[in-house]
C-alpha positions as CSV (number, residue, x, y, z in Angstrom):
1,E,0.0,0.0,0.0
2,T,1.4,3.3,-1.0
3,G,-0.8,5.5,1.2
4,A,-1.6,7.7,-1.9
5,A,-5.3,7.4,-1.7
6,W,-6.7,7.0,1.8
7,Y,-10.3,8.0,1.2
8,F,-12.4,5.7,-1.0
9,G,-15.9,7.1,-0.5
10,N,-17.4,3.9,0.8
11,R,-18.9,5.5,3.9
12,K,-21.9,7.8,3.9
13,A,-22.1,10.6,6.4
14,A,-24.9,12.9,7.4
15,A,-25.2,15.9,5.1
16,P,-22.7,18.5,6.3
17,A,-23.4,22.1,6.7
18,P,-22.3,23.9,3.6
19,I,-19.1,25.9,3.7
20,P,-19.9,29.4,2.4
21,H,-17.7,30.4,-0.6
22,E,-17.2,33.2,-3.0
23,D,-15.4,33.8,-6.3
24,P,-12.4,36.0,-5.4
25,T,-12.0,37.1,-9.0
26,G,-15.3,38.8,-9.2
27,G,-16.5,36.5,-12.0
28,K,-13.4,36.9,-14.2
29,A,-12.4,33.3,-13.7
30,E,-15.8,32.2,-14.9
31,G,-16.6,30.1,-11.8
32,K,-13.2,28.2,-11.9
33,V,-11.8,29.8,-8.7
34,F,-13.4,29.7,-5.3
35,R,-12.4,30.3,-1.7
36,S,-14.2,29.6,1.5
37,S,-15.4,32.7,3.2
38,G,-14.8,31.0,6.6
39,A,-12.4,28.6,8.2
40,V,-12.6,25.1,6.8
41,F,-10.6,23.7,9.8
42,T,-10.7,25.0,13.3
43,Q,-7.7,26.3,15.1
44,K,-7.9,23.4,17.6
45,E,-7.8,20.9,14.7
46,C,-4.8,22.6,13.1
47,E,-3.0,22.7,16.5
48,A,-3.6,18.9,16.9
49,V,-2.1,18.2,13.5
50,I,0.9,20.5,14.2
51,A,1.5,18.8,17.6
52,E,1.5,15.3,16.0
53,A,3.8,16.4,13.2
54,E,6.3,18.1,15.5
55,A,6.3,15.0,17.8
56,Y,6.8,12.7,14.8
57,A,9.6,14.9,13.3
58,A,11.4,15.1,16.7
59,K,11.7,11.3,16.7
60,Q,13.2,11.1,13.1
61,P,16.9,11.3,12.5
62,N,16.4,14.1,9.9
63,G,13.3,15.6,11.4
64,W,11.0,17.2,8.7
65,T,11.6,16.3,5.1
66,T,12.9,18.9,2.7
67,E,13.5,17.2,-0.6
68,R,10.1,15.6,-1.5
69,H,9.2,18.3,-4.1
70,A,11.9,19.2,-6.7
71,N,10.0,22.1,-8.3
72,F,8.6,23.7,-5.1
73,P,10.7,22.6,-2.2
74,T,9.0,22.6,1.2
75,T,9.7,21.6,4.7
76,D,7.0,19.0,5.2
77,L,5.8,15.6,6.4
78,P,3.6,13.1,4.5
79,L,0.2,12.8,6.3
80,E,0.5,9.0,5.9
81,E,3.1,9.2,8.7
82,L,0.7,10.8,11.2
83,P,-2.0,8.3,12.1
84,A,-4.3,10.6,14.1
85,A,-4.1,13.4,11.6
86,R,-4.7,11.0,8.8
87,E,-7.9,9.7,10.4
88,W,-9.1,13.2,11.2
89,F,-8.3,14.4,7.7
90,N,-10.1,11.5,6.0
91,E,-13.2,12.4,8.1
92,A,-12.9,16.0,7.2
93,L,-12.6,15.2,3.5
94,E,-15.8,13.2,3.7
95,Q,-17.8,15.6,5.8
96,R,-16.5,19.1,4.8
97,V,-13.8,19.3,2.1
98,F,-15.3,17.1,-0.7
99,P,-18.9,18.5,-0.2
100,F,-17.4,22.0,-0.4
101,I,-15.6,21.2,-3.6
102,A,-18.7,19.6,-5.1
103,S,-20.8,22.6,-4.1
104,C,-18.4,24.8,-6.1
105,F,-18.6,22.7,-9.2
106,P,-22.0,21.0,-9.2
107,D,-22.0,20.5,-13.0
108,L,-18.6,18.7,-12.9
109,I,-19.0,16.8,-9.6
110,P,-22.5,15.4,-9.1
111,D,-21.3,13.0,-6.4
112,C,-18.5,13.9,-4.0
113,D,-17.8,10.2,-3.5
114,D,-16.1,10.4,-6.9
115,L,-13.3,12.7,-5.5
116,R,-9.9,11.4,-4.3
117,I,-6.8,12.9,-2.7
118,F,-3.5,11.8,-4.2
119,D,-0.8,13.4,-2.0
120,V,-1.3,15.1,1.4
121,F,1.4,16.6,3.5
122,V,1.8,19.0,6.5
123,V,4.0,21.9,5.6
124,K,6.1,23.7,8.1
125,Y,6.4,27.4,7.2
126,D,8.1,30.3,9.0
127,A,6.6,33.5,7.9
128,A,9.3,35.5,9.6
129,A,11.9,33.9,7.3
130,G,10.2,35.5,4.3
131,G,10.1,32.4,2.2
132,R,7.9,32.7,-0.8
133,V,7.1,30.6,-3.9
134,V,6.2,32.4,-7.2
135,L,4.0,30.3,-9.5
136,D,4.1,30.8,-13.2
137,D,0.8,32.0,-14.9
């Protein structure tokens, strides 16, 4: 098992409350770009993932990984290495993230059980260091 696809959509959940969203381009992207107008994950959820990631990295000889992505290097850990975070994330996918994506693109995604995640990782970022990635248009 590679851990590449942890969510297989074989469980049904109660219909989640929709996550409000808006088109930040003012319609210029023709409905292709959306952002949530509220938090998708709570601060407590994020803190739990960070704590598990920091604890895991502290036990590794090299700590956080830094060479997983050649084009856009990041300091990160694969979510597959964090059992509690992986379980929480899979539930969040099913109950919040996938329904949010499907609600943004109802003509393209009639059933959020069709969605999959390929690669998930926790990124460690130091805003004070001023690191920044510029993406090509």
